[in-house]
KEKE-3310 file (N, C-alpha, C; in steps of 0.2 Angstrom, whole numbers, plus 5000, padded with zeros to 4 digits):
npx = (5115:5129:5135:5145:5143:5131:5133:5142:5134:5124:5134:5137:5125:5122:5132:5129:5117:5121:5129:5120:5110:5118:5121:5108:5104:5113:5109:5096:5099:5106:5096:5087:5096:5096:5083:5081:5090:5085:5073:5077:5083:5072:5066:5074:5073:5060:5061:5069:5062:5050:5058:5061:5048:5044:5053:5050:5037:5040:5048:5038:5030:5038:5039:5027:5024:5034:5029:5018:5022:5030:5019:5012:5021:5022:5009:5009:5018:5013:5001:5007:5014:5001:4996:5006:5005:4992:4993:5003:4995:4986:4994:4999:4985:4983:4994:4991:4979:4983:4992:4983:4976:4986:4988:4976:4977:4988:4983:4972:4979:4987:4976:4972:4984:4984:4972:4977)
npy = (5402:5394:5387:5378:5373:5368:5357:5350:5347:5338:5328:5324:5320:5310:5301:5297:5292:5281:5274:5271:5264:5253:5247:5244:5235:5225:5220:5216:5206:5198:5195:5188:5177:5171:5168:5159:5148:5146:5140:5129:5122:5119:5112:5101:5096:5091:5082:5072:5069:5063:5052:5045:5042:5034:5024:5019:5014:5004:4996:4991:4985:4975:4968:4963:4956:4946:4940:4936:4925:4917:4913:4906:4896:4890:4885:4876:4867:4862:4856:4846:4838:4835:4826:4816:4811:4805:4796:4788:4783:4776:4767:4760:4756:4746:4737:4732:4726:4716:4709:4705:4696:4687:4682:4676:4666:4659:4654:4646:4637:4631:4624:4616:4608:4602:4595:4585)
npz = (5032:5028:5012:5015:5027:5026:5017:5025:5036:5030:5026:5038:5044:5034:5037:5050:5048:5039:5048:5058:5051:5046:5059:5064:5054:5056:5069:5065:5057:5066:5075:5066:5063:5075:5078:5067:5072:5084:5080:5073:5083:5089:5080:5079:5093:5092:5082:5088:5099:5093:5087:5099:5104:5093:5094:5107:5104:5095:5103:5113:5104:5099:5112:5115:5103:5105:5118:5113:5105:5113:5121:5112:5108:5120:5122:5111:5115:5127:5122:5114:5125:5132:5121:5121:5133:5133:5124:5130:5141:5134:5128:5140:5145:5135:5137:5150:5147:5139:5148:5157:5148:5145:5158:5160:5150:5155:5167:5162:5155:5166:5172:5163:5162:5175:5175:5165)
capx = (5120:5134:5135:5150:5140:5126:5137:5145:5129:5122:5138:5137:5119:5122:5137:5125:5112:5123:5131:5114:5107:5123:5120:5101:5105:5116:5105:5091:5103:5108:5089:5084:5100:5094:5077:5083:5094:5079:5068:5081:5084:5065:5064:5079:5070:5054:5063:5072:5055:5047:5061:5060:5042:5043:5057:5046:5032:5043:5050:5033:5027:5042:5038:5020:5025:5038:5025:5013:5026:5031:5013:5011:5026:5020:5003:5011:5022:5007:4997:5011:5014:4995:4995:5010:5002:4987:4997:5006:4990:4983:4999:4998:4980:4984:4999:4987:4974:4988:4994:4977:4975:4991:4986:4970:4979:4992:4979:4969:4984:4988:4971:4973:4989:4981:4967:4980)
capy = (5397:5395:5380:5372:5370:5364:5350:5346:5344:5333:5323:5321:5317:5304:5296:5295:5288:5276:5270:5269:5258:5247:5245:5241:5229:5220:5218:5213:5199:5194:5192:5183:5171:5168:5164:5152:5145:5143:5136:5123:5118:5116:5106:5095:5093:5088:5076:5068:5066:5059:5046:5042:5039:5029:5018:5016:5010:4999:4992:4988:4981:4969:4964:4960:4950:4940:4938:4931:4920:4913:4910:4901:4890:4886:4882:4870:4862:4859:4851:4840:4835:4831:4820:4811:4808:4802:4791:4784:4780:4771:4760:4757:4751:4740:4732:4729:4721:4710:4706:4701:4690:4682:4679:4671:4660:4655:4650:4640:4631:4627:4620:4609:4604:4599:4590:4580)
capz = (5033:5022:5009:5016:5033:5024:5015:5031:5040:5026:5026:5045:5044:5030:5040:5056:5045:5036:5054:5061:5046:5047:5066:5064:5049:5060:5074:5062:5054:5073:5077:5061:5064:5081:5077:5063:5077:5089:5076:5070:5089:5091:5076:5082:5098:5089:5078:5094:5103:5088:5086:5105:5103:5088:5097:5112:5102:5092:5108:5116:5099:5100:5118:5114:5098:5109:5123:5109:5102:5119:5123:5106:5109:5127:5120:5107:5119:5132:5117:5113:5131:5133:5117:5123:5140:5132:5120:5135:5144:5129:5128:5147:5145:5131:5140:5155:5144:5136:5154:5159:5144:5147:5165:5160:5146:5159:5172:5158:5154:5172:5174:5158:5165:5181:5173:5162)
cpx = (5124:5134:5139:5146:5135:5128:5140:5140:5125:5127:5137:5131:5119:5126:5133:5120:5114:5126:5125:5110:5112:5121:5113:5101:5108:5113:5099:5093:5104:5101:5086:5089:5097:5088:5078:5086:5089:5074:5071:5081:5077:5063:5069:5075:5064:5056:5066:5067:5052:5051:5061:5054:5041:5047:5053:5040:5034:5045:5044:5029:5031:5040:5032:5021:5030:5033:5020:5017:5028:5025:5011:5015:5024:5014:5004:5014:5017:5003:5001:5012:5007:4994:4999:5008:4996:4989:5000:5001:4987:4988:4999:4992:4980:4989:4994:4983:4978:4990:4989:4976:4979:4990:4981:4972:4983:4988:4975:4974:4986:4983:4971:4979:4988:4977:4971:4984)
cpy = (5396:5387:5375:5369:5366:5357:5347:5343:5338:5327:5319:5317:5309:5299:5294:5290:5281:5271:5267:5263:5252:5243:5241:5235:5223:5216:5214:5206:5195:5191:5187:5176:5167:5165:5159:5148:5141:5139:5129:5119:5115:5111:5100:5092:5089:5081:5070:5065:5062:5052:5042:5039:5033:5023:5015:5012:5004:4993:4988:4984:4974:4965:4960:4955:4944:4937:4933:4925:4915:4910:4904:4895:4886:4882:4875:4865:4858:4854:4845:4835:4832:4825:4815:4807:4804:4795:4785:4780:4775:4765:4756:4753:4745:4735:4729:4724:4715:4705:4702:4694:4685:4677:4674:4664:4656:4651:4645:4635:4628:4622:4614:4605:4600:4593:4584:4576)
cpz = (5026:5019:5011:5023:5031:5022:5021:5035:5037:5026:5033:5046:5040:5033:5046:5053:5042:5043:5057:5057:5047:5054:5066:5059:5053:5066:5071:5059:5061:5075:5072:5062:5070:5081:5072:5067:5081:5085:5074:5078:5091:5087:5077:5087:5096:5086:5084:5097:5099:5088:5093:5105:5099:5091:5103:5110:5099:5098:5111:5111:5099:5105:5117:5109:5102:5114:5119:5106:5107:5120:5118:5107:5115:5125:5116:5111:5125:5128:5116:5119:5132:5128:5119:5129:5138:5128:5125:5139:5140:5129:5135:5148:5141:5134:5146:5153:5141:5143:5156:5156:5145:5153:5164:5155:5150:5165:5169:5157:5160:5174:5169:5160:5171:5179:5169:5167)
residu = (MET:SER:PRO:ILE:ILE:THR:VAL:LEU:LEU:VAL:LEU:VAL:ALA:ALA:ALA:VAL:CYS:GLY:ALA:LEU:GLY:PHE:TYR:LEU:GLY:GLY:GLU:ASN:ARG:LYS:ARG:THR:ALA:GLU:ALA:LYS:ILE:GLY:SER:ALA:GLU:ASP:GLU:ALA:LYS:ARG:ILE:VAL:ASN:ASP:ALA:ILE:LYS:THR:ALA:GLU:ALA:LYS:ARG:LYS:GLU:THR:ILE:VAL:GLU:ALA:LYS:ASP:GLU:ALA:PHE:LYS:LEU:LYS:SER:GLU:ALA:ASP:LYS:GLU:ILE:LYS:ASP:ARG:ARG:ALA:GLU:ILE:THR:ARG:GLN:GLU:ARG:ARG:MET:ASP:GLN:LYS:GLU:GLU:ALA:LEU:ASP:LYS:ARG:THR:ALA:ALA:MET:GLU:ARG:LYS:GLU:GLU:ASP:LEU)
# end
């Protein structure tokens, strides 16, 4: 074989290897980029799901706190109403007693008046 043909074959082989290397390198970069994109998308989905779970937990916690506060306010209002009713009942009893005492005094005065 002639040295020119050998050089040409080496050059052709080098060009083919270079083109093949370039192609395989591009494919490798493409796969790496797709893997990174897929990983980033998975991470984004995980972050969004975590945020949704956190928001849902916070919403439930807020609802529980609001219900507790409403129950507390209702209990306080019920106690205040009970206390006021008890006070009104005491005052009514006192007024009834005073009225009875006045009726007795009036009756006693009327008897004294009649006796006079």
